C-alpha positions in Angstrom: 67.2 48.4 180.2 69.6 46.0 178.6 69.1 42.7 177.2 71.4 39.8 178.7 71.8 36.6 176.4 73.8 33.5 177.5 75.1 31.4 174.7 76.2 27.6 175.8 78.5 25.9 173.1 78.9 22.0 173.3 82.1 21.3 171.6 83.2 18.1 170.4 85.6 16.3 172.8 88.6 18.2 173.3 88.0 21.0 171.3 86.6 23.4 174.0 90.1 25.1 174.7 90.7 25.6 170.7 87.2 26.9 170.1 87.5 29.3 172.9 90.5 30.7 171.5 88.7 31.2 168.2 86.0 32.9 169.9 88.6 35.4 171.6 90.0 36.2 168.1 86.3 37.6 166.6 85.3 38.9 169.9 86.9 42.6 169.1 84.3 42.8 166.2 81.3 41.6 168.4 82.2 44.4 170.9 82.8 47.1 168.0 79.1 46.0 166.9 76.3 48.5 167.4 74.4 48.0 170.8 77.0 45.4 172.2 77.7 46.6 175.8 79.6 43.7 177.2 80.7 40.1 175.7 82.5 37.7 178.1 83.9 34.2 177.8 83.6 31.2 180.0 84.8 27.8 180.1 83.1 25.3 182.3 85.5 24.2 185.1 84.3 20.7 185.3 83.7 20.4 181.4 86.4 22.2 179.5 84.5 21.4 176.2 81.4 23.5 177.4 82.2 27.2 176.6 80.0 30.2 177.1 79.4 33.6 176.1 77.9 36.1 178.6 76.7 38.9 176.4 74.9 42.3 177.2 73.0 44.3 174.6 71.4 47.8 174.4 68.3 45.9 173.3 67.4 42.3 172.1 66.8 43.7 168.5 70.7 44.9 168.5 71.5 41.0 169.4 69.2 39.5 166.7 70.9 42.0 164.3 74.2 41.0 165.1 73.5 37.3 165.1 72.1 37.7 161.7 75.0 39.6 160.5 77.3 36.8 162.0 75.0 33.9 160.5 75.2 35.8 156.9 78.9 35.8 157.5 79.3 32.2 157.5 80.2 32.0 161.4 77.9 28.9 162.0 79.4 27.1 159.2 83.1 27.8 160.6 82.2 26.9 164.0 80.5 23.7 163.0 83.6 21.3 163.2 84.0 22.4 166.6 80.3 21.6 167.9 79.0 18.4 169.3 75.5 20.2 169.5 74.0 23.2 168.3 74.6 26.6 170.3 72.1 27.0 173.0 71.0 30.7 173.5 69.4 31.4 176.7 67.9 35.3 176.7 67.5 36.3 180.4 64.9 38.4 182.0 66.2 40.3 185.4 64.2 39.1 188.1 65.2 41.4 190.8 
């Protein structure tokens, strides 16, 4: 069974559209990472400075390995100037 993660990025005022573009530029590497099954980017229609990633991974461990790779590579520092708050990670369990 795959593992689903929702990541919510609360961007600084006016930074959401630019941040979404930055995400789109790095997502090919995410999609190529071992265990990644799907990554989609969404923007909240009512709050354009809220950007979300919907991710599906083969296993939670794959997503955790990927996140560690991104942190080690400096991604969190790179996105810092866009953020109004730290990203919120929600690991979901299927209910049906």
